[in-house]
N, C-alpha and C positions, 0 to 999 in steps of 0.2 A: 229267827232261826229256831227250829224245833229239835228235839232230842232224837227223832227218828233218823236224823242224818248222821248220827254218831255210828261208828263201827260196832255192830251187835256183838255181844259177848261171845257168841258161838264162833264168830270169825276171828277173835283176837288170838286164839290158839294157833291160827295159821301163821302168826308171827314168828314162831319157832322154826318155820320152814320157808326161807326167803325165796326158794324157787317156785313156790305155788303161784300159778297165774292169777288166782282169786285175790291174793294180797296186792299184787300190781294193779289190778282192775280197781279195787276198792280205793287205793291211794289215788289213782288217777281221777276218779270221780269226785272224791273228797276235795282235791285240789281244784278241779273244775268248778265245783259247787262254790267254794270259797271265793275264787277269783271272779266268777261271773256275778256273785252277789255284790262285789265291790264295784262292779262296772269297770273292769280293768282296761277298757278302751280309753279311759280318761282317768285323771287323778281325782279321787274323792276322799278328802280327809275325813276322819271320823271324830269330829268335834275338838280338835286341838290345833293351836297354831293357825297360820294362814299360809296360803300357797299361791304362787303366781308363776308366770313364765318369764324367761329372761335372766340376765345376770343380777345376782344379789349384790348389795353394797351398803355400807354404812360409814359415816365419817367419824373421826374422833369427837367432833362436836355433838354428835348425836347419841353417844353412848355414855354409860356410867357403870360402875361396878365391875365385875370380872366374869370371865368364862373359864371354867375348869374342865380339862380333858384328862380322864383317868384311863390309862392303858392298864387294865387289871391283869395281874399275873394269874393266868389260868393254865399254866404249863403249856404244852403243845396245842395251842388254840388261840382264839381272839376273843376279846370282850372289851368294849370301849364305852365308858360312860361319859356323857357330855352334860355339864351343868351350866345353865345360863339364867341367872336370877333365880326364880322359883321353877323354871321349866327345866325338865331333864329328858334325856333321850339315851337309849342303849343300842349300840351297834354290835351284834352278835352277843352270845351268852356262854361262851366256852363249851366244854364238853359235857357228856352225861355226868361224869364224876365231879365236875366243878360247878355244876348248876347251883347247888345249895350254897357254895362259897360266894358266888356272884350275888345271890339273893342277900345273904348276910352282909356283904360289903355295902350294897345299896341301902339296906335298912340301917346300918351303922351310921349313915350320913343322913338319916331322917327322911329318906325318900319313900313315899308312898304312891306316887303316880309317875308314870313315864308318858310324856306327850307323844313320843315316837319310839317304836321298837322296830329295828331293822334286822332282819336276817339276810345276810349278804348272799348266801347260797346254801343249799341243803347238806353240806358236809357236817359230820358229827362234831368236829372240833370247832365249829362256828354256831351250830344251833342246838347242840346237845343239851344246854341248860335253858333253852327257851321256854320249854313247857313249865319249868319251875318258876321262871320269872312271870310268865303269863298268869299262873295260878296265884302269885304273891302280890301282884301290884295292879292298880287301876291302869289300864292301857288306853291311850288315845288312838293314833294312827299306826297300823302295822304295814310296813313296806317289805315285800319279798318278790324275788324274781318269778316270772310266770313259768314254772317248771314243775312237773310231778316227779316224785322219787318214791321208791318202794321200801326204804328202810324203816325199821321199827322207830328209830329216833325221829324221822320226818313224820311218821303217823302220829307219834306222841304229841308233836307240835300242832298238827292239824286238830287232833282231839282237844287240846287245850284252847285253841282258838274257837272251836265250836261251843265248848263248855262256857266260854265267856261271851259268846255271841259277837265275836270280833270278825271284821271283814279284812280282807287283804288288798292292799293298794299296790298296783303294778309300778315299778319305777320308770319313769319317763325322763330321759337326759334332757337337761336344760330347765327342769322344773325346780323352782325355788320354794323352800319352806322356811318359815319364821320360827325361831326358838328363842323366846325372850328377846333380848337385844341382839342376839346373833342370828345368822341364817345359814342354810346349807343348800347347795345346788346338786341335784342328781347328775352324775357323770356317765354312768354306765349301768347296764349294757346297752350299747346302741342297737338299733333295730336289726342291722345286718349281721352283727356279732351274735345277737340273741338267736337269730335263725340258724346260723351256722353251728353255734355251740350246742343248741337244743337238738339238732339233727344228729350231731356227733356224740351226744351224751357228755359234753364237756362242761361240767358243772362250775369249775373254776372260772371259766370266761363268761359265765353268767353272773358273776358277782356284781352286786350293787355297789357303785362307787359314789363318793360324795366329796364335796369341797366345802368346809366349814369356814365361815368368815366372821370376824368380830373386830371392828375397827380396822387397824392396818395389819392385823394378823390373820393367817389362814392356815388351815390343816387340810391335808388330802388323805383319804383312806379309801382303799378299793378292794377290800376282802382278799381273796385269792386270784384276782385278775392277773392273767399273764400277758405275754407280748401281743397276742392277737387283739385283745380288749384294749390294752394300753395304747397301741398304735391307733386304734379307732378313736379312742378318747382324744388323742392328740389331733387328729384329722377333723374332729368334730368342730374345732374352733372355740370351745368353751375355755374360759379362763382357768388356767391350771397353777399359776404361780402361787407358791405357799411356803411358809416358814418351816413347816413340819410335814414330812411324809411318812405315813405308816406303810412300811414296805409290803408289797404284795406277796402272798404265799410264804409268809414267815421268812423272807429274805432268800427264797429260792432263786437259783440262776434262770429259772423260767420267767421271772417277773423282772421289774425295774429295768426295762429295756432302755437303750441310750436316748432315744427321742423323747420318751416319757420323763426320764430323769432331767433331761435339759429343759423340758417344758415346765416342770414343777419347780426345778432349781432350789431345793430346800437347803437350809443350813442345818437342820436336825433330821435324822432318820430314826424311826422307831422300829425295832424288831420284836415281835411277840412270838415266842417259841419256848419250848421246854428244854430244860437243862439236859444236855447229853442226849438229845433226841435222836432217834435212829435214822432221821432223814438227812442228818448233817446240816440242818438249818441253823444259822444263815449260811449260805454257800460262799466259799472263798471268792468265787468270781464276783459275786455282788459286793462283798466287803472291800475288795480291791478297787472296785469301781467307785465306791463311796469315798474311800481313801484318797483316790487320785483327784477327786473333786474337793477335797478338804471338808467333807460333811461329817459332823459329829454323829455318832451312833449310840443310842440308848437301847439296852436289851432287858427284857423282862426276865430272861433266864439268868442274867447276871446281877441285875439291880432290883429285881422284884417289881411290884406295882409302880408305874411311873405317873406322876401327875403334873401336867403343865397348866400353869395359871396365867391367863392373858388379861392384861388391863387394856387391850386395844393397841398397845404399842410395844410392850415388853412382855416376853414370855418367861416365867420363872418355873424351874423344874425342881420337883422333889421326888426322891426315888425311895424304894423300900429299905434302902440302906442308910437313908437319913441325909444323903448328900443333896445339895442344891446349887443352882447356878442361875444367872440371869442371861438371856439371849434375846435377840430380836432388835426391833428398831427403837431407838431412844428418841422421843419427842423432846423439845426444849423443856416442857413442863416436867416430864418425868426425870430429865437429867438434873434439873434443879432440886429434885427430891432426894438426890444422892444415889440413884440406881446406877450401878456400873456393870460392865461386862468384865469377865475374869481376865487377869493379865495375860498378855500375849507373848509368846516366846517363839523361837525358831527351832525346829527339830528336823532330823533326817529320819524317815521312816523306811524300813526295810520290808517290802511286801512279800518277800520270800520267807524270812525268818519271824516276821510279825513283831519285830523289836523296834523301839525308837531310840534315837541317839542325839547327843548334842552335836552340832556341826563340826567341832573340833575333836570329836572322839576318833581315836585311831582306827576303830573299826569301820568307820565310814570310808576310809581310803581303800579298804579291802573289799568293799561291796561292789558288785557289778552296777553300772550306771542304770541298767534296765530295771533294777530292783529298788532304786532309790526314789523316794517321794519326798519333795521338800515341802514342809508344812509350817505355817505361822499360825499359832493359836495357843490355847492353854494346855497344860499337862493333862487336866481332866478330860479335855476333849479327845486328846490322842488315846488315852486309855479307854475312853468310851467308844472309840472306833475299833477296839479289840487288839490294840498293841500293848506290849509289855515293855517296861523300861530296860535299857541295857544295864547289866550288873557292873560294867567297867566304868562308864561315865556317870551313871546314876542320875539321869536327867530329871 
């Protein structure tokens, strides 16, 4: 790949005028060049990991060590680092303002190479820091949806890819990639949704979705995919069951549709959003839905960067606030090592006031039955779902 394919300096000034058609044309041809160079009609990894078609899977007998999934606090955006042995991958890179923070975070962990870099879709809160990441690390395979966009942020990413002579791989649902002892399957976008979303300029539903597995544990994360894409993922027949779901679109009510939530059936949900953000994320409708299913919620706006460590059977969580908890499936071997799940108690949650109570609290009798949610679990889990303790019964 030669330098003449970069945007000439005389054209860079047009970035100050988003309406100029020249800018859109340049972006389109840059994107077309990168995707055609990668052979986007089929998967062509660039020298890292391995790829296959079909469902991924590994057994507890096959694995050793751990996998760490870091939900990095980048404010109102997404950035997820996955470490499996010596192999690492990054899904999204936060905003333009937080790109340098993402780079520092990865370097603080001694990371110098990313086997995979995934930009779920071309919105600034997901790929804003990708150019910083590309310039700062050795990159293996880059996966991005087949779509052109005319923003300066997107052009910066394309420039960085050209500078590093990197090709773009199109996501194909059902394709499995190896990451150390872990593996991940591409879930979205499906071909039909890709065509509909591209025609409508619907970038959220072009989001690359994936399911990461390690032993008996699994994580699902689908960028800003909304109901249209989620329903198509369910209908695809791919395995979706997971312990952890990174909520789509920062917990917006336009994502986490009923059929998708039931298919994933997580015990933990993660919301990546900014504190007091102007969008109201996560939306109340989504939080109520999770509470009704007894799903524990962790939020970057409340707990900072979240790190999930899986040994293939148990997932241990650490938050920016220093709290930790064990969740997941306990094998006989891990149980003998003394790993336990937090003590379980019974609570009554009021989805109207977002307070939780002991069952014998006098306030429970005054609550409307339609507002009551009966929950068995730990106090930390209830607080993680966004509920505050009743000041009267002090649960």
